[in-house]
VEXKE-257485 format. One record per atom (N, C-alpha, C, O, CB): residue in one letter; atom name; x, z negated, y. Coordinates in steps of 0.1 Angstrom, whole numbers. Glycine has a CB too. Layout:
residues N
 rest atom    px    pz    py
    A   CA     X     Z     Y
...
***
This chain:
residues 161
 rest atom    px    pz    py
    L    N  -411  2042   849
    L   CA  -406  2044   835
    L    C  -391  2045   835
    L    O  -384  2041   826
    L   CB  -412  2057   830
    D    N  -385  2050   846
    D   CA  -370  2050   847
    D    C  -364  2036   847
    D    O  -354  2034   841
    D   CB  -366  2058   859
    L    N  -371  2027   853
    L   CA  -367  2013   854
    L    C  -366  2007   839
    L    O  -357  2000   837
    L   CB  -377  2004   862
    Q    N  -375  2011   831
    Q   CA  -375  2006   817
    Q    C  -362  2011   810
    Q    O  -356  2003   803
    Q   CB  -387  2010   809
    K    N  -359  2024   812
    K   CA  -347  2029   805
    K    C  -335  2022   807
    K    O  -327  2019   798
    K   CB  -346  2044   809
    G    N  -332  2018   820
    G   CA  -320  2012   823
    G    C  -321  1997   825
    G    O  -312  1990   831
    G   CB  -315  2017   836
    A    N  -332  1991   820
    A   CA  -334  1976   823
    A    C  -324  1967   817
    A    O  -320  1958   824
    A   CB  -348  1973   817
    I    N  -319  1970   805
    I   CA  -310  1961   799
    I    C  -296  1961   807
    I    O  -290  1951   809
    I   CB  -307  1965   784
    A    N  -292  1973   810
    A   CA  -280  1974   818
    A    C  -281  1968   832
    A    O  -271  1964   838
    A   CB  -276  1989   819
    A    N  -293  1968   837
    A   CA  -295  1963   851
    A    C  -295  1948   852
    A    O  -293  1942   862
    A   CB  -308  1968   856
    G    N  -296  1941   840
    G   CA  -295  1926   840
    G    C  -307  1920   836
    G    O  -318  1926   835
    G   CB  -290  1922   853
    A    N  -306  1906   835
    A   CA  -317  1898   829
    A    C  -330  1899   838
    A    O  -341  1899   833
    A   CB  -313  1884   828
    G    N  -328  1899   851
    G   CA  -340  1899   860
    G    C  -349  1912   858
    G    O  -361  1911   856
    G   CB  -336  1898   874
    V    N  -342  1923   858
    V   CA  -350  1936   856
    V    C  -355  1937   841
    V    O  -366  1941   839
    V   CB  -341  1948   859
    R    N  -346  1933   832
    R   CA  -350  1933   818
    R    C  -362  1925   815
    R    O  -372  1930   809
    R   CB  -338  1929   809
    N    N  -362  1913   820
    N   CA  -373  1904   817
    N    C  -386  1906   825
    N    O  -397  1907   820
    N   CB  -369  1889   818
    S    N  -384  1907   838
    S   CA  -395  1909   847
    S    C  -401  1923   846
    S    O  -413  1925   845
    S   CB  -391  1906   862
    G    N  -392  1933   846
    G   CA  -397  1947   845
    G    C  -403  1950   831
    G    O  -413  1956   830
    G   CB  -385  1956   848
    G    N  -396  1945   821
    G   CA  -402  1946   808
    G    C  -415  1939   806
    G    O  -424  1945   800
    G   CB  -392  1942   797
    G    N  -415  1927   811
    G   CA  -428  1919   810
    G    C  -439  1926   817
    G    O  -450  1926   812
    G   CB  -426  1905   815
    H    N  -436  1931   829
    H   CA  -447  1938   836
    H    C  -452  1951   828
    H    O  -464  1952   826
    H   CB  -443  1943   850
    Y    N  -443  1959   824
    Y   CA  -446  1971   816
    Y    C  -454  1968   804
    Y    O  -465  1973   801
    Y   CB  -434  1980   813
    N    N  -449  1959   796
    N   CA  -455  1955   783
    N    C  -469  1950   785
    N    O  -478  1955   777
    N   CB  -446  1945   776
    H    N  -471  1941   794
    H   CA  -484  1936   796
    H    C  -494  1946   802
    H    O  -506  1946   799
    H   CB  -484  1923   805
    A    N  -489  1954   812
    A   CA  -497  1964   818
    A    C  -502  1974   808
    A    O  -514  1978   808
    A   CB  -490  1971   829
    L    N  -494  1978   798
    L   CA  -498  1987   788
    L    C  -508  1980   778
    L    O  -518  1985   775
    L   CB  -486  1992   780
    F    N  -504  1968   774
    F   CA  -512  1960   765
    F    C  -526  1958   769
    F    O  -536  1961   762
    F   CB  -506  1946   763
    W    N  -529  1954   782
    W   CA  -542  1952   787
    W    C  -551  1964   787
    W    O  -563  1963   784
    W   CB  -542  1946   801
    T    N  -545  1976   789
    T   CA  -553  1988   789
    T    C  -557  1993   775
    T    O  -566  2001   774
    T   CB  -545  1999   796
    T    N  -550  1987   765
    T   CA  -553  1991   751
    T    C  -563  1982   745
    T    O  -566  1983   733
    T   CB  -541  1992   743
    L    N  -569  1972   752
    L   CA  -578  1963   747
    L    C  -592  1966   753
    L    O  -593  1971   765
    L   CB  -574  1949   749
    C    N  -603  1962   746
    C   CA  -616  1964   751
    C    C  -625  1955   743
    C    O  -621  1949   733
    C   CB  -621  1979   750
    P    N  -638  1953   748
    P   CA  -648  1945   740
    P    C  -649  1952   726
    P    O  -648  1964   724
    P   CB  -661  1945   747
    A    N  -651  1943   716
    A   CA  -652  1948   702
    A    C  -662  1959   700
    A    O  -660  1969   693
    A   CB  -656  1936   693
    A    N  -673  1959   708
    A   CA  -684  1969   706
    A    C  -679  1982   711
    A    O  -685  1993   707
    A   CB  -696  1964   714
    D    N  -669  1983   719
    D   CA  -664  1996   724
    D    C  -651  2000   718
    D    O  -645  2010   722
    D   CB  -661  1994   739
    S    N  -646  1993   707
    S   CA  -633  1996   701
    S    C  -632  2010   696
    S    O  -622  2017   698
    S   CB  -631  1987   690
    G    N  -643  2015   689
    G   CA  -642  2029   684
    G    C  -633  2031   673
    G    O  -630  2022   665
    G   CB  -639  2038   695
    A    N  -628  2044   672
    A   CA  -619  2048   662
    A    C  -608  2057   668
    A    O  -610  2063   678
    A   CB  -626  2055   650
    P    N  -597  2058   661
    P   CA  -587  2068   666
    P    C  -592  2082   666
    P    O  -601  2086   658
    P   CB  -574  2067   657
    S    N  -587  2090   675
    S   CA  -591  2104   676
    S    C  -586  2111   663
    S    O  -578  2105   655
    S   CB  -584  2111   688
    A    N  -591  2123   660
    A   CA  -587  2130   648
    A    C  -572  2132   648
    A    O  -566  2131   637
    A   CB  -595  2144   647
    A    N  -566  2136   659
    A   CA  -552  2138   660
    A    C  -544  2126   657
    A    O  -534  2126   649
    A   CB  -548  2144   673
    L    N  -548  2115   662
    L   CA  -541  2102   660
    L    C  -543  2098   645
    L    O  -534  2093   639
    L   CB  -545  2091   670
    Q    N  -555  2099   640
    Q   CA  -558  2094   626
    Q    C  -549  2103   617
    Q    O  -544  2098   607
    Q   CB  -573  2096   623
    E    N  -548  2116   619
    E   CA  -540  2125   611
    E    C  -525  2120   611
    E    O  -519  2120   601
    E   CB  -541  2139   616
    A    N  -521  2117   623
    A   CA  -507  2112   624
    A    C  -505  2099   617
    A    O  -494  2097   611
    A   CB  -503  2111   639
    I    N  -514  2090   618
    I   CA  -514  2077   611
    I    C  -513  2079   596
    I    O  -505  2073   589
    I   CB  -526  2068   615
    D    N  -522  2088   591
    D   CA  -523  2090   577
    D    C  -510  2096   572
    D    O  -505  2093   561
    D   CB  -535  2100   574
    K    N  -504  2106   580
    K   CA  -491  2112   576
    K    C  -480  2102   575
    K    O  -472  2102   566
    K   CB  -488  2123   586
    A    N  -479  2093   585
    A   CA  -468  2084   586
    A    C  -469  2072   577
    A    O  -460  2067   572
    A   CB  -466  2079   600
    F    N  -482  2067   575
    F   CA  -484  2054   568
    F    C  -493  2055   556
    F    O  -495  2045   549
    F   CB  -490  2044   578
    G    N  -498  2067   553
    G   CA  -507  2069   542
    G    C  -521  2066   544
    G    O  -530  2073   538
    G   CB  -502  2060   531
    S    N  -524  2057   554
    S   CA  -538  2054   557
    S    C  -538  2044   569
    S    O  -528  2039   573
    S   CB  -546  2048   545
    M    N  -550  2041   574
    M   CA  -551  2031   585
    M    C  -547  2018   579
    M    O  -540  2010   586
    M   CB  -566  2031   590
    D    N  -551  2015   567
    D   CA  -548  2002   561
    D    C  -532  2001   559
    D    O  -527  1990   562
    D   CB  -554  2000   547
    G    N  -526  2012   555
    G   CA  -511  2012   554
    G    C  -505  2010   567
    G    O  -495  2002   568
    G   CB  -507  2025   548
    F    N  -510  2016   578
    F   CA  -505  2014   591
    F    C  -506  1999   595
    F    O  -497  1993   600
    F   CB  -512  2023   601
    K    N  -518  1994   594
    K   CA  -520  1980   598
    K    C  -511  1970   590
    K    O  -506  1960   596
    K   CB  -535  1976   595
    E    N  -509  1973   577
    E   CA  -500  1964   569
    E    C  -485  1965   575
    E    O  -479  1954   577
    E   CB  -500  1968   555
    Q    N  -481  1977   578
    Q   CA  -467  1978   583
    Q    C  -466  1972   597
    Q    O  -456  1966   600
    Q   CB  -463  1993   583
    F    N  -476  1974   605
    F   CA  -476  1969   619
    F    C  -476  1954   618
    F    O  -468  1947   625
    F   CB  -488  1974   627
    A    N  -484  1948   610
    A   CA  -485  1933   608
    A    C  -472  1928   603
    A    O  -467  1917   608
    A   CB  -496  1930   599
    A    N  -465  1935   594
    A   CA  -452  1930   589
    A    C  -442  1930   601
    A    O  -434  1920   601
    A   CB  -447  1940   578
    K    N  -442  1940   609
    K   CA  -433  1939   621
    K    C  -436  1928   630
    K    O  -428  1921   635
    K   CB  -433  1953   629
    A    N  -449  1926   633
    A   CA  -454  1915   642
    A    C  -450  1902   636
    A    O  -445  1893   643
    A   CB  -469  1916   644
    L    N  -453  1900   623
    L   CA  -450  1887   617
    L    C  -435  1885   615
    L    O  -430  1873   615
    L   CB  -456  1886   604
    G    N  -427  1895   614
    G   CA  -413  1894   613
    G    C  -405  1892   626
    G    O  -393  1889   626
    G   CB  -407  1907   607
    Q    N  -412  1892   637
    Q   CA  -406  1890   650
    Q    C  -404  1874   651
    Q    O  -414  1867   653
    Q   CB  -415  1895   662
    F    N  -392  1870   650
    F   CA  -389  1856   652
    F    C  -390  1852   667
    F    O  -384  1859   675
    F   CB  -375  1853   646
    G    N  -397  1842   669
    G   CA  -399  1838   683
    G    C  -408  1847   691
    G    O  -417  1853   685
    G   CB  -386  1836   690
    S    N  -406  1848   704
    S   CA  -414  1856   712
    S    C  -410  1871   712
    S    O  -398  1874   710
    S   CB  -414  1851   726
    G    N  -420  1880   713
    G   CA  -417  1894   713
    G    C  -429  1902   712
    G    O  -441  1898   715
    G   CB  -407  1897   703
    W    N  -427  1914   707
    W   CA  -438  1924   707
    W    C  -437  1933   694
    W    O  -426  1934   689
    W   CB  -437  1934   719
    A    N  -448  1937   689
    A   CA  -449  1947   678
    A    C  -454  1960   685
    A    O  -462  1960   694
    A   CB  -458  1943   666
    W    N  -448  1972   680
    W   CA  -451  1985   687
    W    C  -455  1996   677
    W    O  -449  1996   666
    W   CB  -440  1989   695
    L    N  -464  2004   681
    L   CA  -466  2017   675
    L    C  -461  2028   685
    L    O  -465  2027   697
    L   CB  -481  2020   671
    G    N  -454  2037   680
    G   CA  -449  2048   689
    G    C  -445  2060   682
    G    O  -446  2061   670
    G   CB  -437  2042   697
    V    N  -440  2070   690
    V   CA  -436  2083   685
    V    C  -421  2084   686
    V    O  -415  2082   697
    V   CB  -443  2095   692
    T    N  -414  2086   675
    T   CA  -400  2087   674
    T    C  -395  2101   681
    T    O  -404  2110   683
    T   CB  -394  2086   660
    P    N  -383  2102   684
    P   CA  -378  2115   689
    P    C  -381  2127   680
    P    O  -381  2138   685
    P   CB  -363  2114   692
    S    N  -382  2125   667
    S   CA  -385  2135   658
    S    C  -400  2139   657
    S    O  -404  2148   650
    S   CB  -380  2132   644
    G    N  -408  2131   665
    G   CA  -423  2134   665
    G    C  -431  2126   655
    G    O  -443  2128   655
    G   CB  -425  2148   664
    E    N  -425  2117   648
    E   CA  -432  2110   638
    E    C  -437  2096   643
    E    O  -430  2091   652
    E   CB  -424  2107   625
    L    N  -448  2091   638
    L   CA  -452  2077   642
    L    C  -443  2067   635
    L    O  -439  2070   623
    L   CB  -467  2075   639
    A    N  -440  2056   641
    A   CA  -433  2045   635
    A    C  -437  2032   641
    A    O  -443  2032   652
    A   CB  -417  2048   636
    V    N  -434  2021   635
    V   CA  -436  2008   640
    V    C  -423  2001   642
    V    O  -413  2003   634
    V   CB  -446  2000   632
    T    N  -422  1992   652
    T   CA  -410  1985   654
    T    C  -414  1972   661
    T    O  -426  1970   664
    T   CB  -399  1992   662
    S    N  -404  1963   663
    S   CA  -407  1951   671
    S    C  -395  1949   680
    S    O  -384  1954   678
    S   CB  -409  1939   662
    T    N  -398  1941   691
    T   CA  -387  1938   701
    T    C  -388  1924   705
    T    O  -399  1918   705
    T   CB  -389  1947   713
    P    N  -377  1918   708
    P   CA  -377  1904   712
    P    C  -381  1902   727
    P    O  -379  1912   735
    P   CB  -363  1897   710
    N    N  -386  1891   730
    N   CA  -388  1887   744
    N    C  -396  1898   752
    N    O  -407  1901   747
    N   CB  -375  1885   751
    Q    N  -391  1903   763
    Q   CA  -399  1913   770
    Q    C  -393  1927   769
    Q    O  -396  1936   777
    Q   CB  -399  1909   785
    D    N  -384  1929   759
    D   CA  -378  1942   756
    D    C  -389  1951   751
    D    O  -400  1947   746
    D   CB  -367  1941   746
    N    N  -387  1964   752
    N   CA  -396  1974   747
    N    C  -388  1987   743
    N    O  -376  1988   747
    N   CB  -407  1978   757
    P    N  -394  1995   735
    P   CA  -387  2007   730
    P    C  -383  2017   740
    P    O  -375  2026   737
    P   CB  -395  2014   720
    L    N  -388  2016   753
    L   CA  -383  2025   763
    L    C  -370  2022   768
    L    O  -363  2030   774
    L   CB  -393  2025   775
    M    N  -365  2009   766
    M   CA  -352  2005   771
    M    C  -341  2010   762
    M    O  -342  2010   750
    M   CB  -352  1989   772
    D    N  -331  2015   768
    D   CA  -319  2019   761
    D    C  -314  2007   753
    D    O  -310  1997   759
    D   CB  -308  2025   770
    G    N  -314  2007   740
    G   CA  -310  1996   732
    G    C  -320  1985   730
    G    O  -317  1974   725
    G   CB  -297  1990   737
    G    N  -332  1987   734
    G   CA  -342  1977   734
    G    C  -350  1975   721
    G    O  -356  1965   719
    G   CB  -352  1980   744
    A    N  -349  1985   712
    A   CA  -356  1984   699
    A    C  -348  1989   688
    A    O  -339  1998   690
    A   CB  -370  1991   700
    P    N  -350  1985   676
    P   CA  -342  1990   665
    P    C  -346  2005   661
    P    O  -339  2012   655
    P   CB  -345  1982   652
    V    N  -358  2009   666
    V   CA  -363  2022   663
    V    C  -366  2029   677
    V    O  -374  2024   685
    V   CB  -376  2023   654
    A    N  -359  2040   680
    A   CA  -362  2047   692
    A    C  -375  2053   692
    A    O  -379  2060   682
    A   CB  -351  2058   695
    M    N  -383  2051   702
    M   CA  -397  2056   702
    M    C  -403  2056   716
    M    O  -398  2049   725
    M   CB  -406  2049   692
    I    N  -414  2063   718
    I   CA  -422  2062   730
    I    C  -434  2054   725
    I    O  -443  2058   718
    I   CB  -427  2076   735
    P    N  -435  2041   730
    P   CA  -446  2032   725
    P    C  -459  2036   732
    P    O  -459  2039   744
    P   CB  -442  2018   728
    F    N  -470  2034   725
    F   CA  -483  2036   731
    F    C  -493  2026   726
    F    O  -505  2026   731
    F   CB  -488  2050   728
    L    N  -489  2017   718
    L   CA  -497  2005   714
    L    C  -488  1994   711
    L    O  -479  1995   703
    L   CB  -507  2008   702
    G    N  -490  1982   718
    G   CA  -482  1971   716
    G    C  -490  1958   714
    G    O  -502  1958   718
    G   CB  -472  1969   727
    L    N  -485  1949   706
    L   CA  -491  1936   704
    L    C  -482  1925   709
    L    O  -471  1924   704
    L   CB  -495  1934   689
    D    N  -487  1917   718
    D   CA  -480  1906   724
    D    C  -479  1895   713
    D    O  -489  1889   709
    D   CB  -487  1901   736
    M    N  -467  1891   709
    M   CA  -465  1881   699
    M    C  -459  1868   705
    M    O  -453  1860   699
    M   CB  -455  1886   688
    W    N  -460  1867   719
    W   CA  -456  1855   725
    W    C  -467  1844   722
    W    O  -479  1847   720
    W   CB  -455  1857   741
    E    N  -463  1832   722
    E   CA  -472  1821   718
    E    C  -484  1820   728
    E    O  -495  1817   724
    E   CB  -464  1808   718
    H    N  -482  1824   740
    H   CA  -493  1823   750
    H    C  -504  1832   746
    H    O  -515  1830   751
    H   CB  -488  1826   764
    A    N  -501  1843   739
    A   CA  -511  1852   735
    A    C  -520  1848   724
    A    O  -532  1852   723
    A   CB  -504  1865   731
    F    N  -516  1839   716
    F   CA  -524  1835   704
    F    C  -526  1820   702
    F    O  -535  1816   694
    F   CB  -518  1841   692
    Y    N  -518  1812   708
    Y   CA  -518  1798   703
    Y    C  -531  1790   706
    Y    O  -535  1782   698
    Y   CB  -506  1791   710
    L    N  -537  1792   718
    L   CA  -549  1784   721
    L    C  -560  1787   711
    L    O  -567  1777   707
    L   CB  -553  1788   735
    K    N  -562  1799   707
    K   CA  -573  1802   697
    K    C  -568  1801   683
    K    O  -576  1796   674
    K   CB  -578  1816   700
    H    N  -556  1806   680
    H   CA  -552  1808   666
    H    C  -541  1798   662
    H    O  -537  1798   650
    H   CB  -548  1822   664
    Q    N  -536  1789   671
    Q   CA  -525  1780   668
    Q    C  -514  1788   661
    Q    O  -509  1798   667
    Q   CB  -530  1768   659
    N    N  -509  1784   650
    N   CA  -498  1791   644
    N    C  -502  1801   633
    N    O  -494  1805   625
    N   CB  -488  1780   637
    R    N  -515  1804   633
    R   CA  -520  1814   623
    R    C  -519  1828   628
    R    O  -529  1835   632
    R   CB  -535  1810   620
    K    N  -507  1833   628
    K   CA  -504  1846   634
    K    C  -511  1857   626
    K    O  -516  1867   632
    K   CB  -489  1849   633
    P    N  -513  1857   613
    P   CA  -520  1867   606
    P    C  -535  1868   611
    P    O  -540  1879   612
    P   CB  -520  1864   591
    E    N  -541  1857   614
    E   CA  -554  1857   619
    E    C  -555  1863   633
    E    O  -564  1871   635
    E   CB  -560  1842   620
    Y    N  -545  1861   641
    Y   CA  -544  1867   654
    Y    C  -543  1882   653
    Y    O  -550  1890   660
    Y   CB  -532  1861   662
    I    N  -534  1887   644
    I   CA  -532  1901   642
    I    C  -545  1908   637
    I    O  -548  1918   642
    I   CB  -520  1903   632
    A    N  -552  1901   628
    A   CA  -564  1907   622
    A    C  -575  1908   633
    A    O  -582  1918   634
    A   CB  -569  1898   611
    A    N  -575  1898   642
    A   CA  -585  1898   653
    A    C  -582  1909   663
    A    O  -591  1915   669
    A   CB  -586  1885   660
    F    N  -569  1912   665
    F   CA  -565  1923   674
    F    C  -571  1936   671
    F    O  -575  1943   680
    F   CB  -549  1924   673
    W    N  -572  1939   658
    W   CA  -578  1952   655
    W    C  -593  1954   659
    W    O  -597  1965   661
    W   CB  -577  1955   640
    N    N  -599  1943   661
    N   CA  -613  1943   666
    N    C  -615  1947   680
    N    O  -626  1951   684
    N   CB  -620  1930   663
    V    N  -604  1946   688
    V   CA  -605  1948   702
    V    C  -596  1959   707
    V    O  -594  1961   719
    V   CB  -602  1936   710
    V    N  -590  1967   698
    V   CA  -581  1978   702
    V    C  -590  1989   708
    V    O  -600  1993   702
    V   CB  -573  1984   690
    N    N  -587  1994   719
    N   CA  -594  2005   726
    N    C  -589  2018   720
    N    O  -580  2024   726
    N   CB  -593  2004   742
    W    N  -594  2022   709
    W   CA  -589  2034   702
    W    C  -590  2047   711
    W    O  -582  2055   710
    W   CB  -596  2036   689
    P    N  -601  2048   719
    P   CA  -601  2060   727
    P    C  -589  2060   737
    P    O  -583  2071   739
    P   CB  -614  2061   735
    K    N  -586  2049   743
    K   CA  -575  2048   752
    K    C  -561  2050   745
    K    O  -553  2057   750
    K   CB  -575  2035   760
    V    N  -560  2044   734
    V   CA  -548  2045   726
    V    C  -546  2060   721
    V    O  -535  2065   722
    V   CB  -548  2036   713
    S    N  -557  2066   717
    S   CA  -556  2080   714
    S    C  -552  2089   726
    S    O  -544  2098   724
    S   CB  -570  2085   708
    E    N  -557  2086   737
    E   CA  -554  2093   749
    E    C  -539  2091   752
    E    O  -532  2101   755
    E   CB  -562  2088   762
    Y    N  -533  2079   751
    Y   CA  -519  2077   753
    Y    C  -511  2084   743
    Y    O  -500  2089   746
    Y   CB  -516  2062   752
    Y    N  -515  2085   731
    Y   CA  -508  2092   720
    Y    C  -508  2107   724
    Y    O  -497  2114   724
    Y   CB  -514  2090   706
    E    N  -520  2113   726
    E   CA  -521  2127   728
    E    C  -515  2132   741
    E    O  -509  2143   742
    E   CB  -535  2132   727
    E    N  -517  2125   752
    E   CA  -513  2129   765
    E    C  -498  2126   769
    E    O  -492  2132   777
    E   CB  -522  2123   776
    Y    N  -493  2115   763
    Y   CA  -479  2111   766
    Y    C  -470  2110   754
    Y    O  -460  2118   754
    Y   CB  -480  2097   773
    A    N  -472  2101   745
    A   CA  -462  2098   735
    A    C  -459  2110   726
    A    O  -448  2112   723
    A   CB  -467  2086   726
    S    N  -469  2117   722
    S   CA  -467  2129   714
    S    C  -459  2140   721
    S    O  -453  2149   715
    S   CB  -480  2135   709
    K    N  -458  2139   734
    K   CA  -451  2148   742
    K    C  -437  2142   747
    K    O  -431  2147   756
    K   CB  -459  2153   755
    Q    N  -434  2131   741
    Q   CA  -422  2124   744
    Q    C  -421  2119   759
    Q    O  -410  2119   765
    Q   CB  -409  2132   741
    T    N  -432  2115   764
    T   CA  -433  2110   778
    T    C  -438  2096   777
    T    O  -448  2093   770
    T   CB  -442  2119   786
    G    N  -432  2087   784
    G   CA  -437  2073   784
    G    C  -451  2072   791
    G    O  -454  2079   800
    G   CB  -427  2064   792
    V    N  -458  2062   786
    V   CA  -472  2060   792
    V    C  -470  2053   805
    V    O  -464  2043   806
    V   CB  -480  2051   782
    P    N  -475  2059   816
    P   CA  -474  2053   829
    P    C  -484  2041   830
    P    O  -494  2041   824
    P   CB  -477  2063   840
    V    N  -480  2031   837
    V   CA  -488  2019   839
    V    C  -489  2017   854
    V    O  -482  2021   862
    V   CB  -482  2007   832
    E    N  -500  2009   858
    E   CA  -502  2006   872
    E    C  -493  1994   876
    E    O  -489  1986   868
    E   CB  -517  2002   874
    G    N  -490  1994   889
    G   CA  -483  1983   895
    G    C  -469  1985   898
    G    O  -462  1976   903
    G   CB  -485  1972   887
***
């Protein structure tokens, strides 16, 4: 996690390779078969409702960030330093843990890969279709764990590798 904080200052190799590893390692753990997707925990649902009005409101704002990302990058849900949920996006392999990596400072705990390799084979240029399909495979129990155990405590989610 310390590597992420200083990745931009460390140069392109650390920024791109280190960011890419962290982003993908987090991303894969937040996905599961559709039958196992579940729902957010009560604590996470309450935070979503407070920040976005509803799950639909959250999904709309998240999709807007994802669709607004020009070129390759990521959309993120995270906890700001004030403890509120927010969404943001980052270019390339940047992430909100990096100093200066995102327009909104936050501890991310759910990200969506908006690189072409993530969606093009199945969805071609239909990004809204890709984003809608994403919600069917979000591992809400794992995302809720990341929110409650890490992000809500202002601690980055640890990843393997």
